[in-house]
C-alpha positions in Angstrom: -9.1 -23.8 8.3 -7.8 -20.5 6.9 -9.4 -17.2 7.7 -9.3 -14.3 5.2 -7.8 -11.1 6.8 -10.4 -8.4 7.2 -9.2 -5.3 5.4 -12.5 -3.4 5.9 -10.9 -0.6 7.9 -7.9 -0.2 5.6 -10.4 0.1 2.6 -12.5 2.7 4.4 -9.4 4.7 5.3 -8.1 4.5 1.6 -11.3 5.5 0.1 -11.8 8.4 2.6 -8.1 9.5 1.9 -8.7 9.4 -1.8 -11.9 11.5 -1.4 -10.0 14.1 0.7 -7.4 14.3 -2.1 -10.1 14.9 -4.7 -11.4 17.7 -2.7 -7.8 19.1 -2.2 -7.5 19.0 -5.8 -10.1 21.6 -6.3 -8.4 23.9 -3.6 -7.6 27.4 -4.8 -4.2 27.5 -3.3 -1.7 26.1 -5.8 0.6 24.6 -3.2 -2.3 22.6 -1.7 -3.7 21.5 -5.1 -0.1 20.8 -6.4 0.6 18.6 -3.6 -2.2 16.1 -4.4 -0.2 14.7 -7.2 2.8 14.2 -5.1 0.6 12.6 -2.2 -0.9 10.2 -4.8 2.5 9.2 -6.3 3.8 8.6 -2.7 0.9 6.3 -1.7 1.5 4.5 -4.9 5.2 4.0 -4.1 4.5 2.9 -0.6 2.1 0.2 -2.0 4.7 -0.8 -4.6 7.3 -1.1 -1.8 5.0 -3.2 0.4 4.4 -5.6 -2.5 8.0 -5.9 -3.2 8.8 -6.6 0.7 6.1 -9.2 0.7 7.5 -10.9 -2.4 11.0 -10.8 -0.9 9.7 -12.3 2.4 8.0 -15.0 0.6 11.2 -15.9 -1.2 13.0 -16.0 2.2 10.2 -18.2 3.6 10.5 -20.6 0.6 14.2 -20.8 1.0 13.9 -21.5 4.7 11.4 -24.4 4.0 13.8 -25.9 1.5 16.6 -25.8 4.0 14.6 -27.3 6.7 13.6 -30.2 4.5 17.1 -30.8 3.4 16.6 -30.2 -0.3 
């Protein structure tokens, strides 16, 4: 039996963070509003890096399984 991981808390965090960035985008200080784009790009970079690491890890797992089975 497989249980799906619960990402509810992470989803709430993400939504809250994006809402906060939307509010900061309207800030009158240019340094604050200008930093929003940078923050969004950095979050996207982190998501891409996580995906890359997961794919790399899966390749290693598959390779180790092949070695274990003697193929």
